[in-house]
N, C-alpha and C positions, 0 to 999 in steps of 0.2 A: 171899456169897450167903445171908445169914441168913434172909430171908423165903422163899427158894426151898425151904428145908428144911421149910417148913410148908405145902407144897402140899396135903397130905392134909387138914389142918384147914381150909384155905381152901375146898377142894372141898365139905366138909361144910356149911360156912356158906352156900355159893352154891347148894347143891342145891335148897332149897325155891323160890327165885326161878327157878332154871333150869327146874324142872318147870312152873312157871306160864307160862314162855316157850317151852315145848316146841313150840308151833305156829309159832313165829317162825323165819324163815330165819336160820341162824347168820351168814351173810355180811352180812345187814342189821345185825346187832349189831356186826360188825367195822367196817362203814361208819360207824355211829354213833360208835364209838370214834375213828375218824379225824376226823370232824367236830368232836368235842369237843376233840381235840388241836389242830386248826386254831383253834378258838375260844380255847383256852388261849394259843396262840402270839400271837394278836391282842392279848390282854390284856397279855401280857408286853411288847409294844412300845408300849402306850399310856402316855402320860405323865399318869396319873391315880392319885391316892393309893390308891384301893380296887382298882385293876386287879390287883395282886398277889394279893389275896385271891380274886378271881374266877378268876384263872389257876390258883391252887392247887386250887380246887374242881373246875375242869374237868379238870385233870390226874388228880385222884383218880377222877372219874367215867369218864374215858377208860380208865384202868387197870381199873376195875370191869367195863366193857363188854368190854374185851379178854379178861378172865378168863371172862366169861359165855359168849362165843361158842363156845369149845371145850367148855365144860360142857354147854351146850344141845345141841351137835352130838352129843355122846356119849349123853346121856339120850334124845334123840329118834331115835337111830340114823341121823343125817344126816352123820356124820363122813365126810370124803372127802379125797382128795389135793388136789383143787381148793380145798376149804375151808381146808385147812392152808396151801396156797400163798398164798391171799388173806390169811389171818391174818398170815403172816410178812411179806408185802409191806407191808401196812398198818402193822404194828409198826415197820418200818424207816422208812417215811415219817413216821410220828408222831414217832419219836425225832428224826429230822433236822429236822423242822419246828419242834418245840418248842425244841431246843437252838440251832438257827439263829436263831430269834426272840430268844432271850435274848442271843445274841451281838450282835444288831443293836439291842438295846433301850437300850444305854447302861449297863445294869446290870453288864456284863462286857465286857472288851476282845474284839474280834473274833478275835484270835489265840487267846484262851482257848476261845472257842466252837468254832473249827476243831479245836483239840486235843481237845476233848470229843467232837465228832462223830466224829473219826477213831477214838478209843478205843472209843466205844460201837458203832460200826458194825463195827469189826474183831472185837470180842468176839462180837457176834451172828453175824458171818460164820463164825467158827471153830466156833460151836455147830452151825450148819446144815451146815458142810462135813463134819462127822463123818457126818451122814446121807448126804451125797453119796458117801461112801466105803464105804457099807454098814454103818456102825456106828450105835449109838443116838445120838440128839441129845445133845450135850454141854452140860449146864447148870452144871457146876461152875466154880469161880473165885471171886474175892473180890467181884465186883460183878455180880449177876444183874439182870435187868430189873425185877423186883419191888422189889428193894432200891433201885435207882436212882430209880424213881418215888416211893418212900416218902421218900427223901432230898430229892428235888425239891419235894415237897409241904411237908415240914417246914421246909426252909430258906426257901421262899417265904413261909410263914406267919410265921416268925420275923422275916424282913426286913420284912414288912408290919406286924407288931406294933410294932416299933421306929419305923417310919415314922409311924404314926398316934398313938403314945403320947407322943411327944416326950420319951422317956426320954434323959437326958443322961449317965448314969453309964457307958454303953458305947456308943461310936459304931459301930453295925453297918455303916454305909456307908463306913467308912474303917479297915479292918484292915490296917495296913501299906500303905496306899494303895489298897486294893481293897475292894469290897463283899463281904458274906458270900456272895452268889450268885456272884460272880466266883471266889472260892475254891472254891466247889462245882464250878464248871466245871473248875478245875484238877484237883480230885479225880476227877471223871468221866474226864478225859483220862488221868491216871496209872493209876487203878484199871481203866479200860477196857482200856488197853494191856497191863497186867499180866495181866488176865483172859484176853485174847487169847493171850498167850504161854503161860499156864497150860494153856489148852485145847489149843493147838497141841502142847504137850509130851504131854498125856494122849492125844491122838489118835495121835501118832507112836508112843507106846509100845503102843498097841492094834493097830497095823497089823502084818500079818505080814511 
């Protein structure tokens, strides 16, 4: 969870924009994040050379709006349990929609996609389960959401670059029989499940 360690710095960067959006309902920003995630998912399943580039851009924008909704809610004193609930629900739908689309796209075997979805959702569940037990939400572990989105954007851009450049010195579409994006899904599955187990252990140790 490298990027999650820089939440303070990210908040400082988002503050000027969040202040300009202080009159906007934070839930609307959450919905925009969801629609951008759906758009990214559609581009992942399109068989078009530039689709990966647009998918990566939309994933990045979706993550930005997801970060903005909470910041705007705090700045405008609109933070609420309902808003927090909406944010978490939309995050989980966004995660499942994007990873599910990649699994169906031909860029990755469906089994890899299922593995990734299970890992990501279990890691997120463990984080919120801590709150359900009266503890602080658990963000620790090797794969936080910010890291996952960053990896998704970077890997998609690398895959796109090799697809359009015609570079032959390294076949990014066939690394031991699988594409780079397919290997990313394996990583999400492994790291997600490890993160879930790490958080479960931390929660267990914190319980009386």
